[in-house]
C-alpha positions in Angstrom: 32.4 25.6 12.5 32.9 22.0 11.5 31.3 20.8 14.7 28.1 22.9 14.1 27.9 21.7 10.4 28.1 18.0 11.7 25.3 18.7 14.3 23.1 20.3 11.6 23.8 17.3 9.3 22.9 14.8 12.1 19.7 16.7 12.9 18.6 16.7 9.2 19.3 13.0 9.0 17.3 12.2 12.0 14.5 14.3 10.8 14.4 12.6 7.5 14.1 9.2 9.3 11.1 10.5 11.2 9.3 11.3 8.0 9.9 7.7 6.6 8.6 6.1 9.8 5.3 8.2 9.5 4.9 7.3 5.9 5.4 3.6 6.7 2.9 3.8 9.5 0.3 5.5 7.1 0.9 3.0 4.3 0.5 0.1 6.8 -2.8 1.8 8.0 -4.1 1.9 4.4 -3.5 -1.9 3.8 -4.9 -2.8 7.3 -8.1 -0.7 6.6 -8.5 -2.3 3.2 -8.2 -5.8 4.6 -10.6 -5.0 7.5 -13.1 -3.6 5.1 -12.8 -6.5 2.7 -13.2 -9.0 5.5 -16.3 -7.2 6.7 -17.8 -7.2 3.2 -17.6 -3.5 3.1 -16.9 -2.9 -0.5 -17.1 0.9 -0.2 -14.6 0.9 2.6 -12.1 -1.3 0.6 -12.5 0.9 -2.4 -11.7 4.0 -0.4 -8.1 2.6 0.1 -7.5 2.0 -3.6 -5.9 4.3 -6.1 -8.2 5.8 -8.7 -6.5 3.7 -11.4 -7.1 0.5 -9.3 -10.7 1.4 -8.8 -11.1 1.7 -12.6 -9.4 -1.7 -13.0 -11.9 -3.3 -10.6 -14.9 -1.7 -12.3 -13.6 -2.7 -15.8 -12.7 -6.3 -14.9 -15.8 -7.0 -12.8 -18.2 -4.9 -14.9 -19.7 -3.5 -11.6 -19.1 -0.5 -9.5 -16.0 -0.9 -7.3 -17.9 -1.4 -4.0 -19.6 -4.5 -5.6 -16.8 -5.5 -7.8 -14.0 -5.5 -5.2 -15.8 -8.2 -3.1 -15.5 -10.6 -6.1 -11.7 -10.2 -6.3 -9.5 -13.0 -5.1 -8.0 -11.2 -2.1 -6.4 -13.0 0.7 -6.2 -10.7 3.8 -3.2 -11.3 5.9 -1.3 -9.4 8.6 1.2 -6.8 7.5 4.8 -7.9 8.6 6.7 -4.9 7.2 6.5 -1.7 5.1 9.2 -0.2 2.9 8.8 3.3 1.5 10.5 4.3 -1.7 9.9 8.1 -2.3 6.2 8.1 -3.5 5.7 4.3 -3.6 5.6 1.7 -0.8 5.6 -2.1 -0.5 3.8 -3.8 2.4 4.9 -7.4 3.0 2.3 -9.8 4.3 2.4 -13.0 6.4 2.6 -15.8 4.0 4.8 -14.0 1.5 2.5 -11.9 -0.5 2.8 -8.1 -1.0 0.7 -5.0 -1.5 2.0 -2.0 -3.5 0.9 1.6 -2.7 1.4 5.0 -4.3 1.5 8.4 -2.3 -1.4 10.6 -3.6 -2.9 13.9 -2.6 -5.4 11.8 -0.5 -2.6 9.8 1.2 -1.4 6.2 0.6 -3.6 4.3 -1.8 -3.2 0.7 -3.0 -2.2 0.2 -6.5 -1.7 -3.6 -6.4 -2.9 -6.3 -4.1 -2.6 -10.1 -3.9 1.0 -10.0 -5.3 3.0 -13.1 -5.2 6.7 -13.2 -5.7 7.9 -15.1 -8.9 11.4 -16.6 -9.0 13.6 -14.2 -11.1 10.5 -12.3 -12.3 8.3 -9.4 -11.2 5.5 -10.1 -8.7 2.2 -11.5 -10.1 -0.7 -9.6 -8.7 -4.4 -10.6 -8.5 -5.4 -7.0 -8.7 -3.4 -4.1 -10.1 -3.8 -0.8 -12.0 
């Protein structure tokens, strides 16, 4: 009986790890699509990867619809070097030390903050965040 419980526990642990890997892959994909659209000057494509709140922030700060306003933001596209998922949130680390933060939504992973630089002993300072 103990052996079968141990096997079930191991199976459950291995399955939960698979879910995290999929979430990390999906979050990475969102960041990569955002940067590809931004580099191609595809504002609509970049905005599709943002959370609703972040879209509102772009429109408010730039006084333009998101597809036009996002291209005015100070975003530095960089390769994703790693992704960590924390329940409904994720952090993508970028080459050069910056980070992108994401939230899990009904539409998948959406970017809530980009252009985030680490601050010694303080929270990240982000160029764009909701």
